[in-house]
C-alpha positions in Angstrom: 15.0 45.4 -42.5 17.3 43.0 -43.9 17.8 39.3 -43.1 21.0 39.9 -41.0 19.2 42.5 -38.8 16.4 40.1 -38.1 18.8 37.3 -37.3 20.7 39.5 -34.8 17.4 40.6 -33.3 16.3 36.9 -32.8 19.7 35.8 -31.3 19.3 38.9 -29.0 15.8 37.9 -27.9 16.9 34.3 -27.3 19.8 35.4 -25.0 17.3 37.6 -23.2 15.0 34.6 -22.7 17.7 32.5 -21.6 18.9 35.0 -19.0 15.5 35.7 -17.7 14.8 31.9 -17.3 18.1 31.6 -15.3 17.1 34.4 -13.2 13.7 32.9 -12.5 15.3 29.6 -11.6 17.6 31.4 -9.1 14.7 33.4 -7.7 12.7 30.2 -7.3 15.5 28.4 -5.4 15.8 31.6 -3.0 12.1 31.4 -2.4 12.0 27.7 -1.8 14.8 28.0 0.8 13.2 30.9 2.4 9.9 29.1 2.6 11.4 26.0 4.3 13.4 28.2 6.8 10.3 30.2 7.6 8.4 27.1 8.9 9.6 27.0 12.5 7.9 24.7 14.9 6.0 27.5 16.6 4.6 28.7 13.3 3.6 25.1 12.3 1.7 24.8 15.7 0.1 28.3 15.2 -1.0 27.4 11.6 -2.4 24.1 12.8 -4.4 25.8 15.6 -5.8 28.5 13.3 -6.7 25.8 10.7 -8.5 23.6 13.3 -10.3 26.7 14.7 -11.5 27.5 11.2 -12.6 23.9 10.4 -14.3 23.7 13.8 -16.2 27.0 13.1 -17.4 25.7 9.7 -19.2 22.9 11.7 -18.6 20.0 9.4 -20.1 17.5 11.9 -23.6 19.0 11.7 -24.0 17.1 8.3 -23.2 13.8 10.2 -26.6 12.5 11.2 -27.0 9.1 13.0 -26.8 7.0 9.9 -23.8 8.8 8.6 -22.1 8.5 12.0 -22.6 4.7 11.8 -21.3 4.7 8.2 -18.3 6.6 9.2 -17.6 4.4 12.3 -18.0 1.3 10.0 -15.5 2.7 7.5 -12.9 3.6 10.1 -13.3 0.1 11.8 -12.8 -1.6 8.4 -9.7 0.5 7.9 -8.4 -0.4 11.3 -9.1 -4.0 10.7 -7.3 -4.1 7.4 -4.3 -2.2 8.9 -4.1 -4.9 11.7 -4.5 -7.7 9.3 -1.5 -6.3 7.1 0.5 -5.9 10.3 -0.2 -9.5 11.5 0.5 -10.8 7.9 3.9 -8.9 8.1 4.7 -10.3 11.6 3.9 -13.9 10.4 6.1 -13.4 7.2 9.0 -12.3 9.6 8.4 -15.1 12.0 8.5 -17.6 9.1 11.8 -16.1 7.8 13.3 -16.3 11.3 12.1 -19.9 11.7 13.6 -20.8 8.3 16.9 -19.1 9.3 16.9 -21.0 12.5 16.1 -24.3 10.9 18.9 -23.7 8.3 21.4 -22.8 11.2 20.4 -25.9 13.2 20.8 -28.1 10.0 24.3 -26.5 9.3 25.3 -27.1 13.0 24.1 -30.8 13.0 25.8 -31.6 9.6 22.6 -33.2 8.3 22.5 -32.8 4.5 19.0 -34.6 3.9 17.0 -31.4 5.0 13.6 -33.1 5.2 11.9 -36.5 5.1 10.1 -37.2 1.9 6.5 -38.2 2.5 4.5 -40.3 0.0 2.0 -38.4 -2.1 -0.8 -41.0 -1.6 -1.6 -42.7 1.6 -1.2 -46.4 1.1 -4.2 -47.1 3.5 -6.4 -45.2 1.1 -5.6 -47.9 -1.5 -6.6 -50.8 0.9 -10.2 -49.4 1.6 -12.8 -51.0 -0.5 -14.8 -48.6 -2.6 -18.6 -49.5 -2.9 -20.6 -48.0 -5.6 -24.1 -47.0 -4.7 -26.8 -46.5 -7.3 -28.4 -43.0 -7.0 -32.2 -42.8 -6.5 -34.3 -41.9 -9.5 -34.7 -38.3 -8.5 -31.0 -37.8 -8.0 -30.2 -39.5 -11.2 -32.5 -37.2 -13.0 -30.9 -34.0 -11.6 -27.4 -35.4 -11.8 -27.0 -34.5 -8.1 -26.1 -37.0 -5.5 -26.2 -36.3 -1.7 -24.2 -39.3 -0.8 
């Protein structure tokens, strides 16, 4: 065979592969659509019932002894507690946002531009209290720990 014949043969094979891949894509889309349309509510319920029956027949709960039950209950209660904590945190965040919005609305309505009262960083009464230095006992001094 000469080079031109080989080149034509390769081009023909490439076109054939392209055509087959297009055909496979089309068939895949048809199969996907038929699969989705085939899952009616009745079929879903029947499939769930059959699956539940098969799982129940395999008796997976016989492997759960007393200690395993406690471990499972502890795991589930921990999961529920973390979900409740996440929900509470989200509610608190929403409440804080609504409080900020309400405060901003009230401030806008009152016309007050100051926003907040600035508090001192150090309490002045703290500076007035006398500081008395007490020598640590010998045992405390040796260990560099003081209980006072």
